[in-house]
mmCIF file as gemmi writes it, N, C-alpha and C atoms, coordinates in Angstrom:
data_model
loop_
_atom_site.group_PDB
_atom_site.id
_atom_site.type_symbol
_atom_site.label_atom_id
_atom_site.label_alt_id
_atom_site.label_comp_id
_atom_site.label_asym_id
_atom_site.label_entity_id
_atom_site.label_seq_id
_atom_site.pdbx_PDB_ins_code
_atom_site.Cartn_x
_atom_site.Cartn_y
_atom_site.Cartn_z
_atom_site.occupancy
_atom_site.B_iso_or_equiv
_atom_site.pdbx_formal_charge
_atom_site.auth_seq_id
_atom_site.auth_asym_id
_atom_site.pdbx_PDB_model_num
ATOM 1 N N . MET Axp A 1 ? 3.873 12.569 13.634 1 0 ? 1 A 1
ATOM 2 C CA . MET Axp A 1 ? 3.805 11.162 13.037 1 0 ? 1 A 1
ATOM 3 C C . MET Axp A 1 ? 5.044 11.119 12.17 1 0 ? 1 A 1
ATOM 4 N N . ILE Axp A 2 ? 5.61 12.285 11.634 1 0 ? 2 A 1
ATOM 5 C CA . ILE Axp A 2 ? 6.76 12.327 10.9 1 0 ? 2 A 1
ATOM 6 C C . ILE Axp A 2 ? 7.941 11.886 11.771 1 0 ? 2 A 1
ATOM 7 N N . GLU Axp A 3 ? 8.069 12.209 12.96 1 0 ? 3 A 1
ATOM 8 C CA . GLU Axp A 3 ? 8.929 12.153 13.9 1 0 ? 3 A 1
ATOM 9 C C . GLU Axp A 3 ? 9.04 10.692 14.437 1 0 ? 3 A 1
ATOM 10 N N . LYS Axp A 4 ? 7.73 10.143 14.443 1 0 ? 4 A 1
ATOM 11 C CA . LYS Axp A 4 ? 7.676 8.639 14.813 1 0 ? 4 A 1
ATOM 12 C C . LYS Axp A 4 ? 8.088 7.8 13.725 1 0 ? 4 A 1
ATOM 13 N N . PHE Axp A 5 ? 7.862 8.275 12.509 1 0 ? 5 A 1
ATOM 14 C CA . PHE Axp A 5 ? 8.255 7.526 11.287 1 0 ? 5 A 1
ATOM 15 C C . PHE Axp A 5 ? 9.705 7.594 11.322 1 0 ? 5 A 1
ATOM 16 N N . LYS Axp A 6 ? 10.371 8.542 11.386 1 0 ? 6 A 1
ATOM 17 C CA . LYS Axp A 6 ? 11.918 8.716 11.454 1 0 ? 6 A 1
ATOM 18 C C . LYS Axp A 6 ? 12.42 7.76 12.397 1 0 ? 6 A 1
ATOM 19 N N . GLU Axp A 7 ? 11.855 7.489 13.52 1 0 ? 7 A 1
ATOM 20 C CA . GLU Axp A 7 ? 12.27 6.654 14.65 1 0 ? 7 A 1
ATOM 21 C C . GLU Axp A 7 ? 12.334 5.12 14.276 1 0 ? 7 A 1
ATOM 22 N N . VAL Axp A 8 ? 11.33 4.903 13.535 1 0 ? 8 A 1
ATOM 23 C CA . VAL Axp A 8 ? 10.799 3.481 13.147 1 0 ? 8 A 1
ATOM 24 C C . VAL Axp A 8 ? 11.628 2.962 11.698 1 0 ? 8 A 1
ATOM 25 N N . ILE Axp A 9 ? 11.747 3.996 10.721 1 0 ? 9 A 1
ATOM 26 C CA . ILE Axp A 9 ? 12.141 3.595 9.549 1 0 ? 9 A 1
ATOM 27 C C . ILE Axp A 9 ? 13.179 2.605 9.406 1 0 ? 9 A 1
ATOM 28 N N . ASN Axp A 10 ? 14.155 2.634 10.228 1 0 ? 10 A 1
ATOM 29 C CA . ASN Axp A 10 ? 15.392 1.826 10.14 1 0 ? 10 A 1
ATOM 30 C C . ASN Axp A 10 ? 15.169 0.472 10.633 1 0 ? 10 A 1
ATOM 31 N N . LEU Axp A 11 ? 13.979 0.281 11.312 1 0 ? 11 A 1
ATOM 32 C CA . LEU Axp A 11 ? 13.571 -1.201 11.666 1 0 ? 11 A 1
ATOM 33 C C . LEU Axp A 11 ? 12.843 -2.085 10.59 1 0 ? 11 A 1
ATOM 34 N N . ILE Axp A 12 ? 12.827 -1.213 9.566 1 0 ? 12 A 1
ATOM 35 C CA . ILE Axp A 12 ? 11.953 -2.099 8.578 1 0 ? 12 A 1
ATOM 36 C C . ILE Axp A 12 ? 13.125 -2.801 7.751 1 0 ? 12 A 1
ATOM 37 N N . ASP Axp A 13 ? 12.925 -4.069 7.884 1 0 ? 13 A 1
ATOM 38 C CA . ASP Axp A 13 ? 14.094 -4.874 6.934 1 0 ? 13 A 1
ATOM 39 C C . ASP Axp A 13 ? 13.299 -5.712 5.849 1 0 ? 13 A 1
ATOM 40 N N . LYS Axp A 14 ? 14.141 -6.305 5.101 1 0 ? 14 A 1
ATOM 41 C CA . LYS Axp A 14 ? 13.575 -7.374 4.292 1 0 ? 14 A 1
ATOM 42 C C . LYS Axp A 14 ? 12.73 -8.461 4.69 1 0 ? 14 A 1
ATOM 43 N N . GLU Axp A 15 ? 12.98 -8.92 5.675 1 0 ? 15 A 1
ATOM 44 C CA . GLU Axp A 15 ? 12.027 -10.192 6.498 1 0 ? 15 A 1
ATOM 45 C C . GLU Axp A 15 ? 10.868 -9.529 6.845 1 0 ? 15 A 1
ATOM 46 N N . MET Axp A 16 ? 10.678 -8.141 7.225 1 0 ? 16 A 1
ATOM 47 C CA . MET Axp A 16 ? 9.454 -7.54 7.536 1 0 ? 16 A 1
ATOM 48 C C . MET Axp A 16 ? 8.69 -7.353 6.371 1 0 ? 16 A 1
ATOM 49 N N . VAL Axp A 17 ? 9.207 -6.99 5.476 1 0 ? 17 A 1
ATOM 50 C CA . VAL Axp A 17 ? 8.443 -6.498 4.044 1 0 ? 17 A 1
ATOM 51 C C . VAL Axp A 17 ? 7.838 -7.858 3.62 1 0 ? 17 A 1
ATOM 52 N N . LYS Axp A 18 ? 8.86 -8.644 3.341 1 0 ? 18 A 1
ATOM 53 C CA . LYS Axp A 18 ? 8.316 -10.284 3.048 1 0 ? 18 A 1
ATOM 54 C C . LYS Axp A 18 ? 7.05 -10.676 3.659 1 0 ? 18 A 1
ATOM 55 N N . LYS Axp A 19 ? 7.128 -10.596 5.19 1 0 ? 19 A 1
ATOM 56 C CA . LYS Axp A 19 ? 6.002 -11.182 5.806 1 0 ? 19 A 1
ATOM 57 C C . LYS Axp A 19 ? 4.79 -10.4 5.61 1 0 ? 19 A 1
ATOM 58 N N . TRP Axp A 20 ? 5.003 -8.95 5.477 1 0 ? 20 A 1
ATOM 59 C CA . TRP Axp A 20 ? 3.853 -8.39 5.075 1 0 ? 20 A 1
ATOM 60 C C . TRP Axp A 20 ? 3.209 -8.371 3.84 1 0 ? 20 A 1
ATOM 61 N N . VAL Axp A 21 ? 4.078 -8.786 2.719 1 0 ? 21 A 1
ATOM 62 C CA . VAL Axp A 21 ? 3.42 -8.947 1.388 1 0 ? 21 A 1
ATOM 63 C C . VAL Axp A 21 ? 2.719 -10.33 1.347 1 0 ? 21 A 1
ATOM 64 N N . GLU Axp A 22 ? 3.481 -11.316 2.077 1 0 ? 22 A 1
ATOM 65 C CA . GLU Axp A 22 ? 3.054 -12.709 2.172 1 0 ? 22 A 1
ATOM 66 C C . GLU Axp A 22 ? 1.452 -12.529 2.878 1 0 ? 22 A 1
ATOM 67 N N . ASP Axp A 23 ? 1.283 -11.957 3.867 1 0 ? 23 A 1
ATOM 68 C CA . ASP Axp A 23 ? 0.005 -11.64 4.598 1 0 ? 23 A 1
ATOM 69 C C . ASP Axp A 23 ? -0.748 -11.188 3.774 1 0 ? 23 A 1
ATOM 70 N N . LEU Axp A 24 ? -0.519 -10.006 2.915 1 0 ? 24 A 1
ATOM 71 C CA . LEU Axp A 24 ? -1.527 -9.201 2.056 1 0 ? 24 A 1
ATOM 72 C C . LEU Axp A 24 ? -1.862 -10.13 0.983 1 0 ? 24 A 1
ATOM 73 N N . ILE Axp A 25 ? -1.101 -10.756 0.399 1 0 ? 25 A 1
ATOM 74 C CA . ILE Axp A 25 ? -1.542 -11.582 -0.698 1 0 ? 25 A 1
ATOM 75 C C . ILE Axp A 25 ? -2.088 -12.946 -0.569 1 0 ? 25 A 1
ATOM 76 N N . PHE Axp A 26 ? -1.381 -13.767 0.481 1 0 ? 26 A 1
ATOM 77 C CA . PHE Axp A 26 ? -2.084 -15.064 0.539 1 0 ? 26 A 1
ATOM 78 C C . PHE Axp A 26 ? -3.19 -15.048 1.794 1 0 ? 26 A 1
ATOM 79 N N . VAL Axp A 27 ? -3.097 -14.229 2.503 1 0 ? 27 A 1
ATOM 80 C CA . VAL Axp A 27 ? -4.21 -14.16 3.454 1 0 ? 27 A 1
ATOM 81 C C . VAL Axp A 27 ? -5.381 -13.319 3.368 1 0 ? 27 A 1
ATOM 82 N N . LYS Axp A 28 ? -5.162 -11.931 3.308 1 0 ? 28 A 1
ATOM 83 C CA . LYS Axp A 28 ? -6.089 -11.024 3.395 1 0 ? 28 A 1
ATOM 84 C C . LYS Axp A 28 ? -6.655 -10.914 2.007 1 0 ? 28 A 1
ATOM 85 N N . THR Axp A 29 ? -6.052 -11.169 0.777 1 0 ? 29 A 1
ATOM 86 C CA . THR Axp A 29 ? -6.609 -11.028 -0.335 1 0 ? 29 A 1
ATOM 87 C C . THR Axp A 29 ? -7.689 -12.326 -0.509 1 0 ? 29 A 1
ATOM 88 N N . ALA Axp A 30 ? -7.122 -13.49 -0.391 1 0 ? 30 A 1
ATOM 89 C CA . ALA Axp A 30 ? -8.018 -14.657 -0.349 1 0 ? 30 A 1
ATOM 90 C C . ALA Axp A 30 ? -9.402 -14.658 0.69 1 0 ? 30 A 1
ATOM 91 N N . GLU Axp A 31 ? -8.849 -14.278 1.916 1 0 ? 31 A 1
ATOM 92 C CA . GLU Axp A 31 ? -10.014 -14.283 2.552 1 0 ? 31 A 1
ATOM 93 C C . GLU Axp A 31 ? -11.027 -13.203 2.544 1 0 ? 31 A 1
ATOM 94 N N . GLY Axp A 32 ? -10.618 -11.939 2.056 1 0 ? 32 A 1
ATOM 95 C CA . GLY Axp A 32 ? -11.471 -10.811 1.565 1 0 ? 32 A 1
ATOM 96 C C . GLY Axp A 32 ? -12.494 -11.215 0.681 1 0 ? 32 A 1
ATOM 97 N N . LEU Axp A 33 ? -12.013 -12.019 -0.252 1 0 ? 33 A 1
ATOM 98 C CA . LEU Axp A 33 ? -12.759 -12.502 -1.498 1 0 ? 33 A 1
ATOM 99 C C . LEU Axp A 33 ? -13.844 -13.414 -1.053 1 0 ? 33 A 1
ATOM 100 N N . ILE Axp A 34 ? -13.419 -14.439 -0.198 1 0 ? 34 A 1
ATOM 101 C CA . ILE Axp A 34 ? -14.378 -15.543 0.556 1 0 ? 34 A 1
ATOM 102 C C . ILE Axp A 34 ? -15.357 -14.72 1.192 1 0 ? 34 A 1
ATOM 103 N N . TYR Axp A 35 ? -15.024 -13.784 1.951 1 0 ? 35 A 1
ATOM 104 C CA . TYR Axp A 35 ? -16.197 -12.879 2.545 1 0 ? 35 A 1
ATOM 105 C C . TYR Axp A 35 ? -16.997 -12.203 1.796 1 0 ? 35 A 1
ATOM 106 N N . GLN Axp A 36 ? -16.5 -11.475 0.728 1 0 ? 36 A 1
ATOM 107 C CA . GLN Axp A 36 ? -17.368 -10.77 -0.208 1 0 ? 36 A 1
ATOM 108 C C . GLN Axp A 36 ? -18.302 -11.697 -0.916 1 0 ? 36 A 1
ATOM 109 N N . GLU Axp A 37 ? -17.95 -12.829 -1.452 1 0 ? 37 A 1
ATOM 110 C CA . GLU Axp A 37 ? -18.709 -13.719 -2.275 1 0 ? 37 A 1
ATOM 111 C C . GLU Axp A 37 ? -19.936 -14.359 -1.063 1 0 ? 37 A 1
ATOM 112 N N . ALA Axp A 38 ? -19.27 -14.471 0.047 1 0 ? 38 A 1
ATOM 113 C CA . ALA Axp A 38 ? -20.486 -15.036 1.196 1 0 ? 38 A 1
ATOM 114 C C . ALA Axp A 38 ? -21.613 -13.951 1.373 1 0 ? 38 A 1
ATOM 115 N N . ILE Axp A 39 ? -21.176 -12.933 1.536 1 0 ? 39 A 1
ATOM 116 C CA . ILE Axp A 39 ? -22.156 -11.512 1.754 1 0 ? 39 A 1
ATOM 117 C C . ILE Axp A 39 ? -23.067 -11.505 0.604 1 0 ? 39 A 1
ATOM 118 N N . LEU Axp A 40 ? -22.35 -11.341 -0.339 1 0 ? 40 A 1
ATOM 119 C CA . LEU Axp A 40 ? -23.172 -11.312 -1.867 1 0 ? 40 A 1
ATOM 120 C C . LEU Axp A 40 ? -24.288 -12.387 -1.855 1 0 ? 40 A 1
ATOM 121 N N . LYS Axp A 41 ? -23.754 -13.349 -1.724 1 0 ? 41 A 1
ATOM 122 C CA . LYS Axp A 41 ? -24.599 -14.732 -2.068 1 0 ? 41 A 1
ATOM 123 C C . LYS Axp A 41 ? -25.72 -14.484 -0.956 1 0 ? 41 A 1
ATOM 124 N N . ALA Axp A 42 ? -25.547 -14.353 0.359 1 0 ? 42 A 1
ATOM 125 C CA . ALA Axp A 42 ? -26.476 -14.316 1.388 1 0 ? 42 A 1
ATOM 126 C C . ALA Axp A 42 ? -27.567 -13.24 0.831 1 0 ? 42 A 1
ATOM 127 N N . ILE Axp A 43 ? -27.042 -12.091 0.533 1 0 ? 43 A 1
ATOM 128 C CA . ILE Axp A 43 ? -28.095 -10.849 0.474 1 0 ? 43 A 1
ATOM 129 C C . ILE Axp A 43 ? -29.079 -11.303 -1.044 1 0 ? 43 A 1
ATOM 130 N N . ALA Axp A 44 ? -28.304 -11.644 -1.731 1 0 ? 44 A 1
ATOM 131 C CA . ALA Axp A 44 ? -28.914 -12.186 -3.052 1 0 ? 44 A 1
ATOM 132 C C . ALA Axp A 44 ? -29.915 -13.057 -2.805 1 0 ? 44 A 1
ATOM 133 N N . GLY Axp A 45 ? -29.448 -14.319 -1.889 1 0 ? 45 A 1
ATOM 134 C CA . GLY Axp A 45 ? -30.602 -15.167 -1.61 1 0 ? 45 A 1
ATOM 135 C C . GLY Axp A 45 ? -31.602 -14.735 -1.03 1 0 ? 45 A 1
ATOM 136 N N . LYS Axp A 46 ? -31.498 -13.761 -0.021 1 0 ? 46 A 1
ATOM 137 C CA . LYS Axp A 46 ? -32.538 -13.294 0.809 1 0 ? 46 A 1
ATOM 138 C C . LYS Axp A 46 ? -33.57 -12.399 -0.238 1 0 ? 46 A 1
ATOM 139 N N . GLU Axp A 47 ? -32.845 -11.677 -1.181 1 0 ? 47 A 1
ATOM 140 C CA . GLU Axp A 47 ? -33.653 -10.842 -2.235 1 0 ? 47 A 1
ATOM 141 C C . GLU Axp A 47 ? -34.282 -11.654 -3.305 1 0 ? 47 A 1
ATOM 142 N N . GLY Axp A 48 ? -33.807 -12.911 -3.642 1 0 ? 48 A 1
ATOM 143 C CA . GLY Axp A 48 ? -34.162 -13.791 -4.377 1 0 ? 48 A 1
ATOM 144 C C . GLY Axp A 48 ? -33.721 -13.162 -5.674 1 0 ? 48 A 1
ATOM 145 N N . LYS Axp A 49 ? -32.513 -12.78 -5.708 1 0 ? 49 A 1
ATOM 146 C CA . LYS Axp A 49 ? -31.728 -12.094 -7.064 1 0 ? 49 A 1
ATOM 147 C C . LYS Axp A 49 ? -30.386 -12.917 -7.241 1 0 ? 49 A 1
ATOM 148 N N . ASN Axp A 50 ? -29.957 -12.757 -8.569 1 0 ? 50 A 1
ATOM 149 C CA . ASN Axp A 50 ? -28.626 -13.206 -9.012 1 0 ? 50 A 1
ATOM 150 C C . ASN Axp A 50 ? -27.503 -12.245 -8.287 1 0 ? 50 A 1
ATOM 151 N N . TRP Axp A 51 ? -26.397 -12.853 -8.37 1 0 ? 51 A 1
ATOM 152 C CA . TRP Axp A 51 ? -25.365 -12.121 -7.888 1 0 ? 51 A 1
ATOM 153 C C . TRP Axp A 51 ? -24.075 -12.439 -8.516 1 0 ? 51 A 1
ATOM 154 N N . ARG Axp A 52 ? -22.897 -11.536 -8.669 1 0 ? 52 A 1
ATOM 155 C CA . ARG Axp A 52 ? -21.773 -11.875 -9.139 1 0 ? 52 A 1
ATOM 156 C C . ARG Axp A 52 ? -20.609 -10.855 -8.394 1 0 ? 52 A 1
ATOM 157 N N . LEU Axp A 53 ? -19.492 -11.392 -8.737 1 0 ? 53 A 1
ATOM 158 C CA . LEU Axp A 53 ? -18.227 -10.613 -8.192 1 0 ? 53 A 1
ATOM 159 C C . LEU Axp A 53 ? -18.059 -9.551 -9.225 1 0 ? 53 A 1
ATOM 160 N N . ALA Axp A 54 ? -17.22 -8.619 -8.978 1 0 ? 54 A 1
ATOM 161 C CA . ALA Axp A 54 ? -16.925 -7.533 -9.994 1 0 ? 54 A 1
ATOM 162 C C . ALA Axp A 54 ? -15.798 -7.914 -10.785 1 0 ? 54 A 1
ATOM 163 N N . THR Axp A 55 ? -15.91 -7.239 -11.919 1 0 ? 55 A 1
ATOM 164 C CA . THR Axp A 55 ? -14.457 -7.633 -12.805 1 0 ? 55 A 1
ATOM 165 C C . THR Axp A 55 ? -13.558 -6.651 -12.455 1 0 ? 55 A 1
ATOM 166 N N . LYS Axp A 56 ? -12.393 -6.701 -12.844 1 0 ? 56 A 1
ATOM 167 C CA . LYS Axp A 56 ? -11.321 -6.018 -12.652 1 0 ? 56 A 1
ATOM 168 C C . LYS Axp A 56 ? -11.628 -4.616 -12.978 1 0 ? 56 A 1
ATOM 169 N N . LYS Axp A 57 ? -12.244 -4.217 -14.016 1 0 ? 57 A 1
ATOM 170 C CA . LYS Axp A 57 ? -12.425 -2.577 -14.429 1 0 ? 57 A 1
ATOM 171 C C . LYS Axp A 57 ? -13.496 -2.08 -13.348 1 0 ? 57 A 1
ATOM 172 N N . GLU Axp A 58 ? -14.676 -3.023 -12.943 1 0 ? 58 A 1
ATOM 173 C CA . GLU Axp A 58 ? -15.475 -2.628 -11.786 1 0 ? 58 A 1
ATOM 174 C C . GLU Axp A 58 ? -14.85 -2.312 -10.538 1 0 ? 58 A 1
ATOM 175 N N . GLU Axp A 59 ? -13.97 -3.261 -10.132 1 0 ? 59 A 1
ATOM 176 C CA . GLU Axp A 59 ? -13.089 -3.083 -8.879 1 0 ? 59 A 1
ATOM 177 C C . GLU Axp A 59 ? -12.427 -1.559 -8.893 1 0 ? 59 A 1
ATOM 178 N N . SER Axp A 60 ? -11.85 -1.346 -10.088 1 0 ? 60 A 1
ATOM 179 C CA . SER Axp A 60 ? -11.325 0.054 -10.185 1 0 ? 60 A 1
ATOM 180 C C . SER Axp A 60 ? -11.936 1.103 -9.741 1 0 ? 60 A 1
ATOM 181 N N . LYS Axp A 61 ? -13.529 0.943 -9.666 1 0 ? 61 A 1
ATOM 182 C CA . LYS Axp A 61 ? -14.477 1.953 -9.426 1 0 ? 61 A 1
ATOM 183 C C . LYS Axp A 61 ? -15.046 1.508 -8.094 1 0 ? 61 A 1
ATOM 184 N N . ASN Axp A 62 ? -14.213 0.813 -7.324 1 0 ? 62 A 1
ATOM 185 C CA . ASN Axp A 62 ? -14.681 0.506 -5.941 1 0 ? 62 A 1
ATOM 186 C C . ASN Axp A 62 ? -15.893 -0.099 -5.788 1 0 ? 62 A 1
ATOM 187 N N . ILE Axp A 63 ? -16.033 -1.105 -6.872 1 0 ? 63 A 1
ATOM 188 C CA . ILE Axp A 63 ? -17.296 -1.935 -6.641 1 0 ? 63 A 1
ATOM 189 C C . ILE Axp A 63 ? -17.009 -3.324 -6.496 1 0 ? 63 A 1
ATOM 190 N N . ASP Axp A 64 ? -17.499 -4.252 -5.356 1 0 ? 64 A 1
ATOM 191 C CA . ASP Axp A 64 ? -16.965 -5.391 -4.93 1 0 ? 64 A 1
ATOM 192 C C . ASP Axp A 64 ? -17.553 -6.645 -5.893 1 0 ? 64 A 1
ATOM 193 N N . GLY Axp A 65 ? -18.945 -6.241 -6.242 1 0 ? 65 A 1
ATOM 194 C CA . GLY Axp A 65 ? -19.894 -7.015 -6.759 1 0 ? 65 A 1
ATOM 195 C C . GLY Axp A 65 ? -21.282 -6.671 -7.179 1 0 ? 65 A 1
ATOM 196 N N . PHE Axp A 66 ? -22.096 -7.434 -7.591 1 0 ? 66 A 1
ATOM 197 C CA . PHE Axp A 66 ? -23.561 -6.939 -7.956 1 0 ? 66 A 1
ATOM 198 C C . PHE Axp A 66 ? -24.538 -7.914 -7.265 1 0 ? 66 A 1
ATOM 199 N N . ILE Axp A 67 ? -25.596 -7.355 -6.905 1 0 ? 67 A 1
ATOM 200 C CA . ILE Axp A 67 ? -26.973 -8.193 -6.558 1 0 ? 67 A 1
ATOM 201 C C . ILE Axp A 67 ? -27.749 -7.491 -7.504 1 0 ? 67 A 1
ATOM 202 N N . GLY Axp A 68 ? -28.28 -8.487 -8.553 1 0 ? 68 A 1
ATOM 203 C CA . GLY Axp A 68 ? -29.195 -8.112 -9.503 1 0 ? 68 A 1
ATOM 204 C C . GLY Axp A 68 ? -28.395 -7.164 -10.448 1 0 ? 68 A 1
ATOM 205 N N . ASP Axp A 69 ? -28.742 -5.938 -10.566 1 0 ? 69 A 1
ATOM 206 C CA . ASP Axp A 69 ? -27.981 -4.69 -11.472 1 0 ? 69 A 1
ATOM 207 C C . ASP Axp A 69 ? -27.204 -4.008 -10.437 1 0 ? 69 A 1
ATOM 208 N N . ARG Axp A 70 ? -27.657 -3.989 -9.087 1 0 ? 70 A 1
ATOM 209 C CA . ARG Axp A 70 ? -27.223 -2.913 -8.25 1 0 ? 70 A 1
ATOM 210 C C . ARG Axp A 70 ? -25.67 -3.384 -7.912 1 0 ? 70 A 1
ATOM 211 N N . PRO Axp A 71 ? -24.78 -2.27 -8.049 1 0 ? 71 A 1
ATOM 212 C CA . PRO Axp A 71 ? -23.601 -2.515 -7.683 1 0 ? 71 A 1
ATOM 213 C C . PRO Axp A 71 ? -23.319 -2.455 -5.952 1 0 ? 71 A 1
ATOM 214 N N . ILE Axp A 72 ? -22.449 -3.248 -5.552 1 0 ? 72 A 1
ATOM 215 C CA . ILE Axp A 72 ? -22.112 -3.241 -4.166 1 0 ? 72 A 1
ATOM 216 C C . ILE Axp A 72 ? -20.764 -3.16 -3.87 1 0 ? 72 A 1
ATOM 217 N N . SER Axp A 73 ? -20.434 -2.02 -2.776 1 0 ? 73 A 1
ATOM 218 C CA . SER Axp A 73 ? -19.194 -2.198 -2.088 1 0 ? 73 A 1
ATOM 219 C C . SER Axp A 73 ? -19.154 -2.7 -0.698 1 0 ? 73 A 1
ATOM 220 N N . ILE Axp A 74 ? -18.419 -3.575 -0.331 1 0 ? 74 A 1
ATOM 221 C CA . ILE Axp A 74 ? -18.411 -4.22 0.825 1 0 ? 74 A 1
ATOM 222 C C . ILE Axp A 74 ? -17.005 -3.734 1.493 1 0 ? 74 A 1
ATOM 223 N N . LYS Axp A 75 ? -17.343 -3.309 2.847 1 0 ? 75 A 1
ATOM 224 C CA . LYS Axp A 75 ? -16.276 -2.676 3.515 1 0 ? 75 A 1
ATOM 225 C C . LYS Axp A 75 ? -16.498 -3.119 5.109 1 0 ? 75 A 1
ATOM 226 N N . PRO Axp A 76 ? -15.403 -3.246 5.875 1 0 ? 76 A 1
ATOM 227 C CA . PRO Axp A 76 ? -15.513 -3.622 7.18 1 0 ? 76 A 1
ATOM 228 C C . PRO Axp A 76 ? -15.81 -2.135 8.062 1 0 ? 76 A 1
ATOM 229 N N . LEU Axp A 77 ? -16.476 -2.203 9.049 1 0 ? 77 A 1
ATOM 230 C CA . LEU Axp A 77 ? -16.844 -1.039 9.925 1 0 ? 77 A 1
ATOM 231 C C . LEU Axp A 77 ? -15.769 -0.279 9.978 1 0 ? 77 A 1
ATOM 232 N N . SER Axp A 78 ? -14.582 -0.757 10.283 1 0 ? 78 A 1
ATOM 233 C CA . SER Axp A 78 ? -13.391 -0.097 10.517 1 0 ? 78 A 1
ATOM 234 C C . SER Axp A 78 ? -13.002 0.975 9.204 1 0 ? 78 A 1
ATOM 235 N N . TYR Axp A 79 ? -13.522 0.586 8.215 1 0 ? 79 A 1
ATOM 236 C CA . TYR Axp A 79 ? -13.033 1.466 7.039 1 0 ? 79 A 1
ATOM 237 C C . TYR Axp A 79 ? -13.842 2.894 6.977 1 0 ? 79 A 1
ATOM 238 N N . LEU Axp A 80 ? -14.925 2.825 7.825 1 0 ? 80 A 1
ATOM 239 C CA . LEU Axp A 80 ? -15.338 4.129 8.083 1 0 ? 80 A 1
ATOM 240 C C . LEU Axp A 80 ? -14.578 5.373 9.048 1 0 ? 80 A 1
ATOM 241 N N . THR Axp A 81 ? -13.527 4.482 9.777 1 0 ? 81 A 1
ATOM 242 C CA . THR Axp A 81 ? -12.564 5.51 10.388 1 0 ? 81 A 1
ATOM 243 C C . THR Axp A 81 ? -11.521 6.008 9.861 1 0 ? 81 A 1
ATOM 244 N N . LYS Axp A 82 ? -11.266 5.499 8.476 1 0 ? 82 A 1
ATOM 245 C CA . LYS Axp A 82 ? -10.25 6.053 7.662 1 0 ? 82 A 1
ATOM 246 C C . LYS Axp A 82 ? -10.497 7.345 6.896 1 0 ? 82 A 1
ATOM 247 N N . ASP Axp A 83 ? -10.216 8.463 7.667 1 0 ? 83 A 1
ATOM 248 C CA . ASP Axp A 83 ? -10.603 9.856 7.009 1 0 ? 83 A 1
ATOM 249 C C . ASP Axp A 83 ? -9.929 10.19 5.805 1 0 ? 83 A 1
ATOM 250 N N . GLN Axp A 84 ? -8.698 9.535 5.417 1 0 ? 84 A 1
ATOM 251 C CA . GLN Axp A 84 ? -7.978 9.826 4.509 1 0 ? 84 A 1
ATOM 252 C C . GLN Axp A 84 ? -8.163 9.251 3.223 1 0 ? 84 A 1
ATOM 253 N N . LEU Axp A 85 ? -9.314 8.485 3.2 1 0 ? 85 A 1
ATOM 254 C CA . LEU Axp A 85 ? -9.623 7.729 2.095 1 0 ? 85 A 1
ATOM 255 C C . LEU Axp A 85 ? -10.307 8.825 1.032 1 0 ? 85 A 1
ATOM 256 N N . PRO Axp A 86 ? -10.247 8.678 -0.37 1 0 ? 86 A 1
ATOM 257 C CA . PRO Axp A 86 ? -10.937 9.48 -1.273 1 0 ? 86 A 1
ATOM 258 C C . PRO Axp A 86 ? -12.143 9.46 -1.329 1 0 ? 86 A 1
ATOM 259 N N . GLU Axp A 87 ? -12.758 8.377 -0.753 1 0 ? 87 A 1
ATOM 260 C CA . GLU Axp A 87 ? -14.589 8.271 -0.732 1 0 ? 87 A 1
ATOM 261 C C . GLU Axp A 87 ? -15.247 9.473 0.225 1 0 ? 87 A 1
ATOM 262 N N . ASN Axp A 88 ? -14.024 9.895 1.339 1 0 ? 88 A 1
ATOM 263 C CA . ASN Axp A 88 ? -14.625 10.605 2.329 1 0 ? 88 A 1
ATOM 264 C C . ASN Axp A 88 ? -14.308 12.13 1.698 1 0 ? 88 A 1
């Protein structure tokens, strides 16, 4: 992997970084919050409970929201394949 990284490092330019940051901030962040809210709302509705999104402090503990008093972490299935994550 290091050798591959050495081959492509010089291809990274300001425009590439700008597009990546814009996608992360304007698309993925907003889209992720919309999905999280929809999932929390749907499950809470089925359980007849209240729900809310997590605070910044709670997010730092890997909590995305609450259904009743139960903390919830919402992740895509692809998240399970990321062995380098600290939760593993």
